[in-house]
N, C-alpha and C positions, 0 to 999 in steps of 0.2 A: 488563259483561263482567269476569270476575275477572282480575286481573293474574297473569301467569306468575311463578313463584317460582324463585329460584336460591339454592342453598346453597354458600357459600364455605368450604372447609376450610383452616384456617390452620396454624400450626406455630411456627417460630421468628419473631422479630420481622421479619426480612426477608420471610419467606413471608406473614406477616400483613399487612404494609403493601402487598405486591404484590397480595394479594386485595382489599384496600380500594381501591386505585387502579383495579383492573379494574371493581369494582362502581360506581365513580363514572362510568364510561363506559357503564353500562347502567341509567340512571335509570328507565326505563319498567317495570322488573321489580322485584318485591319481593325484597329482599336479606336473607339470613339468614347468620349466621357461627357457626362453632364452632371451638374448638381442635382440633388433630389428635386423632384417636381411632381405635380399632380394636374390632372385635366378636369377634375370635377369641382365640387364645392370648395375643397381646400385650395384648389388652384385659383379660384375666384378670391378667396380671402387672402391668398398670397399676393395676388396682383394689387389688392387694396392695402397691402402691408399691415394686415391685422394679426398675422401670426409670425412675426419676426423672431419670436423666441424659439421657434421650431427649426428642424433641419431644412425646412422649405425656404428659409430666408435668413435675413440678418447676418450675424457674424459667420454662421455655418456656410452660407452661400458664398460670401466674400472670400472666406478662407479656402474653400474648395476651388473657386475660380483662380485665385492667386496660385495655389499649388499646381493646378493643371497648366497654367501658363509658364510658371517657373520650370516645370519639367518638360515643356514643349510637347504636351499631349494634345491630340486632336479633340476639339470641343464641338459637340453637337448639342447645343442647348435645347433641353426638353425633347431630345430625340426627333427633331423635325425632319431629318433625312428620310425617316420612315422606310428604311431599306436595310433591315438587319436579319441575319441568320440566327442570332442568339442575343438575348439580353441577360446580363448578370447584374442583379440588384442587391442592395444591402438592407432593404426593408420592404415589408409588404402590408403595413398597416393601412396604406392606401396604394392602389395600383393604377397608374395612368391608363386610360382607355386605349391610347395609341400603341401600347406595347403588348397588349394581351393576345395579339395574333401571332407573336413570335415565340419560339422556344425560349424558355426562361429558367434560370437557375437563381434561387434565393440563397444568400450566404448569411449565416448568423453573424451578427456584429459582436456580441459579447453577452453580458448579463441581460436578462429580460426582467421586466417588472413582475412582482408577485401577483397572483390573481386575487385582487381585492373585490370590494363590492362593485366597483365600476366594471370589472371584467364580467361578473355574473349578470349584471343588469344589461350590459352591452350584448352579451350572447343571447340572453333570454328574450330581449326585445328586438333583437336583430338590428341594433344600432350600428352606425359606421364604426369600424374597428378602431379608428384613432381616438374614439371616446375613452378607450381603456388603455391607450398607449401601447408600449411594447409587450405587455402581457398577452396581446393578441398576435404576436409574431407567428407567422406560418399559417394562420387561419384564413387567409384569403383563398388558399388552395389554387391560386392562379400561377402556378409554376410547375415545371416538370420534375425538378429535383431541389431538395433543400439540404444544403451542406451545413452540418452542425459541428459543435466544438467537441463533444464527448458522448460516450454511451449514456451517461447520466442525463444529458440534455435530450438525447434521442428518446429515452424513456419518458421524460417529462412532456415532450411535445406529442408523443403518441397518446399519453394520458389526456391531453387536452383536445384530442380528436384529429390529429394529423395522420394521413395515410402512411403507415410504416414503409411501404414500398417506394415512397418518394424521398425518404430521408437517407442521406449518406453521411456517415461519421468520417469526416476528412480532417478534423481539426480546423482551426481558423487562423489566418495570418494575424500577426501582432500578439497572439496569445499562445503560441506553440513552442516558444524557446525562452522561457523566463530565466533560465540559468545564465544567459548572456548578460542579464542585468547586474549580476554580481560585480562586474568590472566597473560599473558606473560610479563616479566620484561625486560627492556633494560636500558643501562647506560645513555641514553639521553632521554629527554622528550620535547614535544611541539616544534618539529622541522619540517622542510620541507624535505620530502623524494623524491628523484628521483630514480625510478627504470628504469635502462637503458635496452637496448635490444641488441641482437646480430645481428642486421640487416646487418651491414657491414661484419661481419664474415660469413654471409650466402650470400654474394655477391650482396647485395642490397645497395641502397643509403640512407644515413641519414646525415643530417646537425647537427652534435653533438654540434658544437659551438652555433648554434641557440638555441638548447635545453638548454644548460648551461646558456646562457644569459637570457632565459625566466625564468629559475629556480631562478636565482639571483634576477630578478625583482619581482617575486612572494614572495621570502623569505624576501626581503626588510629589511635586517639586522638580521633576525632570523637565527638560526643555520641551515645550509644546509648540508644534508647528501646524498651521492650517494651510491646506492647498485648496483654493477655490475652484469650483467647477467652471469650465470655460464659458458657460452660458449665464453665470451669475452677474448681478449688478455689483461690480467690484467696490465702488465707493461706499455703498450702503452696507454691504456685508462686512467690509473691513471695520467700519465704525461699530457695527453690532458686536463683532468679536472683541474689539478693543474695550468695549464697555464692560464685558463680563470677564475677559481674560487679557488685561492690559499688557502683560509681559509676553504674551504669545507672539510668534512671528507668523506673518501671513504672506503666502506666495500666490501669484496668479500669472497667467500668460506664459508659463513654462511647462515643460514636460514633467509629469509626476514620477516618471520612472526612476530618476536618481534619488528622489526622496524615499520612494518605496525600498530601494536597494540599501539605504543607509539608516532607516528607522529601526527601532526595536518593536514598536507597537503600531498597528493601524486601527483607527476607529473610523467607521463609515456607516452608512445606512444599508443601501442595497446597490452596490457598485461593482463594476468589473474589476476594480482595484483589489478586491479580496482574493482574486485568483493568483496573481503574482505574489502577493503577500503570503498566501498560504504555501505556495510552492517554495518560496524562499525561507520558510520557517519562522515567519514573524508571528507575534501574538496578535490575533485578530478579534476585534469586537464589531459585530454587524447584526443585521436583522435576519440573518439566515442561520438555521441550525447547522452546527459543525459537521454532523454526519451527512447532511444533505450537501453541504459545500464540497466535501470530499468526493461525492459522486459526480458533481457537476464540473469539477476542474477540467479545463480543456486539455486534451491529450498533448503531451510534450514530445514532439517528433523532430526536434532540432531544426525547426523552421521550414518544414517541407509541406505545410498545409496548402500553400498556394499551388504547389505542383499537384497535390492530390485533387484539388478543385479543378485544375486545368484538365486532368484526366477525365473527370466527369463531364467537363465541357466538350472535350474531344469526342467522347462516347456519344453525347447527345447530338453534336453536329454531324456525325457520321451516320447516325441512325435515320431510318425512314419513318419513324413513328409519327403518327399524326398528332396534332396539338389538340388536346382535350381539356376543356375548362369546365369547372363545375357551374351548373346553372344556379342562379340566385335562389330559386325556390328550393332546389335540392340542398343547397348550402344552408338555408334556413333550418330545415328539418335535421340536417346533419349536426349543425351547431347546437340545436335544442337537445338532441339525444346525447351529444357529448357533454354538454353542461350538466344535464341531469345525472349522467353516469359519474361525472367528476364529483358532484356534490354527494352522491350516494357513497362513493369510495372514501371520501373524507369523513363521512359520518361513521362508516364501518371502522376506519382507522382509529378515530377518537374513542369508539366503544372498546376496541381491543386494548388501547393504551390506558383506558380509565379516565380520559380527559373529557 
C-alpha cells in the first residue's frame, strides 16, 4: 500500500523549523517541503524578483532551501508533484491555486499584525489579503483546520470572522516551551534589549529615531543592545542606530533567544519576542496592552505542540469528509459582515471604557 503524502509549506526560518518539527511527529507519511510560494499575481512578482523582501523570495527562500538540504528533507519546489493527501502550511495571506484541492491545515506562525487601516480597507474593498499582511491570517478560509497558539488567539481569530469549528488550540512549535531558554548563555547580562522590526523593509512607516531615543531613556545608563530583524538592511540600520546611540551594541544574523534569556528589559513594537520575554518575567515595552498580552501568550506544554498538530493531521487524513472551500462571492459578504461587526464591537468597547 502506498504511503500517504504530506506537503509542508515553509517560509521564514521560524515557519520552516515549525514545519520540520510537525513532520517528525508524522513519520508514517511521506514528507515533502517547499519554500513559500504563490501561483497568482504574487507569483508573477516573485518570478520578476520584485518582492524579495517577503517570505516568497530573497533571504527567506535561500535560508529555507539551505535548511531543507542540510537536514536531507525531500524538496518539492512549489508543490509540483501535485499528488498530496494533505497540505500543512504556515501562512494563508495568499493560497496557491494548486493546493486548494487538497485537505489543508493552517498553523499559526506567531504574533499577527494588529488590524490597522490597511486591514479594514482590505476587508471592506475585498482586496487581496496580502495588502494587510498577517492581520489577515486565517481569513482565506481555504483550509480544514487552523491550529493556533492559545485560547486568547482563538478568541481573537473568531472575532475577526473565522469559523470557530475550524480552530484547534494546539499550541505552536517554537513557542510552547520558553522555560528551556533559561539555560541559554550570552556574553552580556542584565541589559536592555531592543528587538527591531522590518516594518520599513516591507514598505510601512516607522519612526526608528523615536524608538532609539525611547530605548536610551529606558536604559538610563544600562547596557543597551539592539537585535536586528533578519529582513533588515544591516549596514543602513547599524549606521542609523550608531548615529543616535553610539555606545549601543548591535547584533544580527544570530538567534535572539540567548539575548532574551539574559536581558532585564525587552523593547519592541509588535513582535513574537514579547511572548518568551513575558513568560521569562522580563520587563516588556511594546505596542500591545499588557492585559491583552497575557491572554495571547502561547500555551506552554513542554514542547508537545507539534505532536498536538500531528494528531489533528491524523484525524483529517483518516476522515472521509469532503473538501469544502468558501466561494469568493460568499467570502466577500462574510468578510464584509465580520468587518462591520468588528468595528461595532470596538465602538461599543470604547464607549464602555470612556475612550
